[in-house]
C-alpha positions in Angstrom: -4.4 10.6 35.2 -5.5 7.4 33.7 -2.6 5.8 31.8 -5.0 3.5 29.9 -6.5 6.5 27.9 -3.7 9.2 28.2 -1.5 10.3 25.3 1.6 12.6 25.2 2.3 14.8 22.3 6.0 16.1 22.3 6.8 19.1 20.0 8.7 22.2 19.7 6.7 23.4 16.7 5.2 26.9 17.3 2.1 27.1 19.4 0.1 28.5 16.5 1.0 25.3 14.4 -2.2 23.3 14.0 -2.1 19.8 15.5 -5.2 18.3 13.8 -4.3 14.6 15.0 -4.1 15.7 18.6 -7.4 17.6 18.3 -9.0 14.6 16.9 -7.6 12.2 19.5 -8.5 14.7 22.4 -12.2 13.9 21.6 -11.5 10.4 22.8 -8.6 10.4 25.2 -6.8 12.7 27.5 -4.0 14.4 25.6 -1.1 16.5 27.0 1.5 18.5 25.0 5.2 19.1 26.3 8.2 20.5 24.7 11.1 18.1 24.1 13.0 19.8 27.0 10.0 19.3 29.4 9.8 15.6 28.0 13.5 15.0 28.7 13.0 16.3 32.4 10.4 13.8 33.1 11.3 11.4 35.9 9.8 8.4 37.9 6.0 8.0 37.8 5.6 11.2 35.7 7.5 9.3 32.8 5.1 6.4 33.1 1.7 8.3 33.0 1.0 7.8 29.3 0.1 4.8 27.4 1.4 6.4 24.2 3.9 9.1 23.1 3.4 11.0 19.7 6.5 13.0 18.6 5.7 15.7 16.2 8.5 18.1 15.9 11.4 19.2 13.7 13.8 16.2 13.8 16.6 18.2 11.9 17.1 20.1 15.2 19.9 18.4 17.0 19.0 19.8 20.4 15.4 18.6 20.2 16.6 15.2 19.1 19.1 14.9 22.1 16.1 15.9 24.4 13.9 13.3 22.8 16.6 10.6 23.3 17.0 11.4 26.9 13.2 11.4 27.5 12.8 8.1 25.7 15.4 6.4 28.2 12.9 7.1 30.9 10.0 5.3 29.3 8.9 1.7 30.2 8.5 0.4 26.5 6.4 -2.4 27.7 3.7 -0.1 28.7 4.1 2.9 26.4 4.2 3.0 22.7 6.0 5.5 20.4 4.6 7.0 17.3 6.8 9.3 15.2 5.2 11.9 12.7 7.9 12.2 10.1 8.8 13.9 6.9 8.2 11.0 4.4 11.3 12.3 2.4 13.5 13.1 5.4 16.3 10.5 5.9 17.0 12.1 9.3 13.4 11.6 10.3 13.4 8.0 9.3 16.8 7.5 11.1 15.5 8.9 14.4 12.4 6.7 14.1 14.6 3.7 14.0 16.7 4.8 16.9 13.6 5.4 18.9 12.3 1.9 18.0 9.0 3.5 17.2 5.9 1.4 16.9 4.6 3.4 14.0 5.7 6.1 11.5 3.0 8.5 10.2 4.0 10.6 7.1 3.7 14.2 7.9 1.5 16.4 5.4 3.9 19.0 4.0 1.8 22.0 2.8 2.8 25.1 0.9 0.2 27.5 2.6 0.8 30.3 0.1 0.3 28.2 -2.9 -2.8 26.7 -1.4 -4.3 30.1 -0.6 -3.9 31.0 -4.2 -5.6 28.0 -5.7 -9.1 26.9 -4.6 -8.4 23.5 -6.5 -5.2 22.9 -4.4 -7.0 23.9 -1.2 -9.5 21.2 -1.8 -6.8 18.5 -2.4 -5.0 19.7 0.7 -8.1 19.3 2.7 -8.6 15.6 1.5 -4.9 14.9 2.4 -5.4 16.4 6.0 -8.5 14.3 6.4 -6.6 11.2 5.3 -3.6 12.0 7.6 -6.0 12.3 10.5 -7.9 9.3 9.8 -4.8 7.1 9.2 -3.3 8.5 12.4 -6.3 7.8 14.5 -6.7 4.2 13.2 -3.0 3.6 13.9 -3.0 5.1 17.3 -6.3 3.5 18.3 -4.8 0.0 17.5 -1.8 0.7 19.6 -3.9 1.8 22.5 -5.9 -1.3 22.2 -2.8 -3.6 21.9 -1.0 -1.9 24.8 -4.1 -2.1 27.0 -4.2 -5.9 26.6 -2.7 -8.3 29.2 1.1 -8.6 28.7 1.1 -12.0 27.2 -1.8 -11.1 24.5 0.0 -7.9 23.7 3.2 -9.6 23.0 1.3 -12.0 20.8 -0.3 -9.3 18.8 3.1 -7.6 18.4 4.6 -10.9 17.3 1.8 -11.5 14.7 2.3 -8.0 13.4 6.0 -8.2 13.3 5.8 -11.5 11.4 3.4 -9.9 8.8 5.9 -6.9 8.6 8.6 -9.4 7.5 6.4 -11.2 5.2 5.4 -8.0 3.4 9.0 -6.8 3.5 9.9 -9.9 1.5 7.3 -8.8 -1.0 8.5 -5.3 -1.4 12.3 -5.8 -1.2 13.0 -9.5 -1.6 14.4 -9.7 1.9 14.6 -13.5 2.7 12.4 -14.8 5.4 14.2 -16.4 8.3 12.2 -19.6 9.0 13.6 -19.8 12.7 12.6 -16.0 13.3 9.1 -16.7 11.9 8.6 -19.6 14.0 9.6 -17.7 17.0 6.9 -15.2 16.2 4.5 -18.1 15.7 5.1 -19.5 19.2 4.4 -16.1 20.8 1.0 -16.0 18.8 0.1 -19.4 19.9 1.0 -18.6 23.5 -1.4 -15.6 23.4 -4.3 -17.6 21.8 -3.7 -20.4 24.1 -3.6 -18.3 27.2 -6.4 -15.8 26.4 -8.6 -17.7 23.9 -9.5 -17.4 20.3 -12.3 -15.0 21.1 -10.2 -12.4 22.8 -7.6 -12.7 19.8 -10.2 -12.1 17.4 -11.7 -9.1 19.3 -8.3 -7.5 19.5 -7.2 -8.0 15.9 -10.5 -6.8 14.6 -9.4 -3.3 15.6 -6.2 -3.4 13.5 -6.1 -0.4 11.0 -5.1 -2.4 8.1 -7.7 -4.8 6.5 -5.0 -7.1 5.2 -3.2 -7.4 8.6 -6.7 -7.7 10.3 -7.5 -10.6 8.1 -4.2 -12.3 8.2 -4.0 -12.0 12.0 -7.5 -13.4 12.4 -6.7 -16.4 10.0 -3.6 -17.0 12.0 -5.5 -17.2 15.2 -8.1 -19.5 13.7 -5.7 -21.8 12.2 -3.8 -22.1 15.5 -7.0 -23.0 17.3 -8.0 -25.4 14.5 -4.7 -27.2 14.7 -5.0 -27.4 18.5 -8.5 -28.8 18.4 -7.2 -31.5 15.9 -4.5 -32.6 18.3 -1.7 -31.5 16.0 2.0 -31.6 17.3 3.7 -28.2 18.0 5.7 -28.6 14.8 2.5 -29.1 12.7 0.6 -26.1 14.3 3.9 -24.1 13.4 3.6 -25.1 9.8 -0.2 -24.3 9.8 0.4 -21.0 11.5 3.3 -19.9 9.1 1.1 -20.8 6.2 -1.6 -18.5 7.5 0.7 -15.6 8.0 2.1 -16.2 4.3 -1.1 -17.0 2.5 -2.0 -13.5 1.5 1.7 -12.3 0.6 0.4 -11.7 -2.9 -1.9 -8.9 -1.7 1.3 -6.8 -1.6 0.9 -6.3 -5.4 -2.7 -5.2 -5.0 -3.3 -1.4 -4.8 -4.2 -0.3 -1.3 -7.3 1.5 -2.4 -8.7 -2.0 -3.5 -7.7 -3.8 -0.4 -9.1 -1.1 1.9 -12.1 -0.3 -0.1 -15.4 -0.1 2.0 -17.7 -0.3 -1.0 -18.2 -3.5 -3.3 -15.3 -4.1 -5.8 -15.9 -3.4 -9.4 -15.3 -6.4 -11.9 -12.0 -4.8 -12.8 -10.9 -4.3 -9.2 -12.1 -7.8 -8.5 -10.0 -9.2 -11.4 -6.9 -7.4 -10.0 -7.5 -8.9 -6.5 -7.8 -12.5 -8.0 -4.2 -12.4 -9.1 -2.9 -12.3 -5.6 -2.5 -16.0 -5.1 -0.1 -16.7 -8.1 1.5 -13.3 -7.5 2.2 -14.4 -4.0 3.7 -17.8 -5.1 6.0 -16.1 -7.7 7.3 -13.9 -4.9 8.4 -16.7 -2.6 9.1 -19.7 -4.8 12.8 -18.9 -4.8 13.0 -18.9 -0.9 14.8 -21.9 0.4 12.8 -21.7 3.6 9.5 -22.0 1.9 8.6 -25.6 1.0 6.2 -26.9 -1.6 3.3 -27.3 0.7 3.5 -23.7 1.8 3.7 -22.5 -1.8 0.5 -24.5 -2.5 -1.2 -22.8 0.3 -0.3 -19.5 -1.1 -1.5 -20.1 -4.5 -4.4 -22.5 -3.9 -6.2 -21.1 -0.8 -9.0 -19.8 -3.1 -9.6 -23.1 -4.9 -12.5 -25.5 -4.2 -12.3 -29.2 -4.2 -15.1 -29.2 -6.8 -13.1 -27.3 -9.3 -15.0 -24.1 -9.0 -12.4 -21.9 -7.3 -9.5 -19.8 -8.7 -6.8 -19.2 -10.0 -6.5 -22.6 -11.7 -9.8 -24.5 -11.1 -8.0 -27.2 -9.2 -10.0 -30.2 -7.6 -9.9 -33.1 -5.4 -6.5 -34.7 -4.8 -4.7 -31.7 -6.6 -5.3 -29.7 -3.4 -3.1 -30.8 -0.3 -4.1 -31.3 3.3 -2.4 -28.1 4.5 -4.3 -26.1 1.8 -7.6 -27.9 2.9 -7.2 -26.5 6.4 -6.3 -23.1 5.4 -9.3 -22.9 3.0 -11.6 -23.5 6.0 -9.8 -21.0 8.3 -9.6 -18.3 5.6 -13.4 -18.4 4.6 -14.5 -18.7 8.3 -12.3 -15.4 9.0 -14.0 -13.8 6.0 -17.4 -14.7 7.2 -17.1 -13.4 10.7 -15.3 -10.2 9.8 -16.8 -8.9 6.6 -16.2 -5.6 5.2 -18.4 -2.6 6.0 -20.6 -3.2 2.9 -21.1 -6.9 3.9 -22.9 -8.4 6.9 -20.8 -10.4 9.1 -22.2 -13.4 10.8 -21.8 -15.2 14.1 -19.4 -17.9 14.5 -22.3 -20.5 14.6 -24.0 -19.1 11.5 -20.4 -19.0 9.7 -20.0 -22.7 10.6 -23.4 -23.4 9.2 -22.5 -21.7 5.9 -19.2 -23.8 5.8 -21.3 -27.0 6.4 -23.6 -25.8 3.6 -20.7 -25.6 1.0 -20.6 -29.4 0.7 -18.1 -30.7 -1.7 -16.4 -27.3 -2.2 -14.6 -27.9 1.1 -13.2 -31.0 2.8 -16.3 -32.2 4.6 -14.6 -34.2 7.4 -12.5 -31.3 8.1 -15.4 -28.9 8.2 -17.1 -31.2 10.7 -13.9 -31.2 12.8 -13.9 -27.5 12.7 -16.8 -27.8 15.2 -14.1 -27.8 17.9 -13.2 -24.3 17.0 -16.7 -23.1 17.2 -17.2 -24.7 20.6 -14.2 -22.7 21.8 -15.7 -19.4 20.6 -19.3 -20.2 21.9 -17.9 -21.1 25.4 -16.3 -17.7 25.5 -19.4 -15.9 25.0 
């Protein structure tokens, strides 16, 4: 059994219960299904045979939960991820997911089959919901497979970057303060991963993330780290640059997901909503003592241009600080090399030429210095 592509589903649900996510994953990977009791009995190498574990069972059943807990003790969590399919309204399910230290929780689709049978319109809605569940589950699990297949230091860096963004968007949702020291610890792991494995490997990995927002922010973080290194920045200054990259799009927490993840061009109305995110982001964090003025400026100004043609405030010249100027270049480069499906992405060399062609919109000396990042990427090809 190849642990790189093998997944284990654990469930006590009846055999006739459909497992659409498992069926979809089986087309790409070797999938095995065990009861919770059989899972608890696994020992030694048998417990290490899978790269991922997907738990899809009734978590209100105390005996099943105890079996799951025993089985989880036998896993090497550095090598095996855990996904819990949970009732989105079940506090017991969420509590178990926390106890299991799960990598991802996927909300279960709860369906009244009798009502669905009686209503063709409802059946249509349910089919769409099922398709969304499978697609979202596939995207999340494929990302975890890729992450856990990476060398240990790169996997740890990807986890650190993702965890940092989790904390950033948790602030946006609940107001939970950002712990600067904690964020810097995550930054250090990201930097270690980018340094050891190179920016190209980092970009190749984060490109597979299931969230467009996380995908972009992680790409910008790696690019900013490489940019700082190429400029000879101190560890402290690279830490500030990386933190600003993680924070810069926090305002997108207020943008509807259907706009952020849209695969077609945005309508003028949707574009107007998206353009609010810089100022929304600044308002979210301006009361945080750990976020200084330069970082606040990055959040609110990263879509400005030095010639005054950007948004949201049409700032120009000296109104835009050095940290923001660095982030403007990193952000636009990330957009160019990883466009949405309706846009054409370009090579790193082509992206650099586009940046150079923007003239006074960007800081010209810094754009020229960005050549050091391009050389890193081209040497990796």
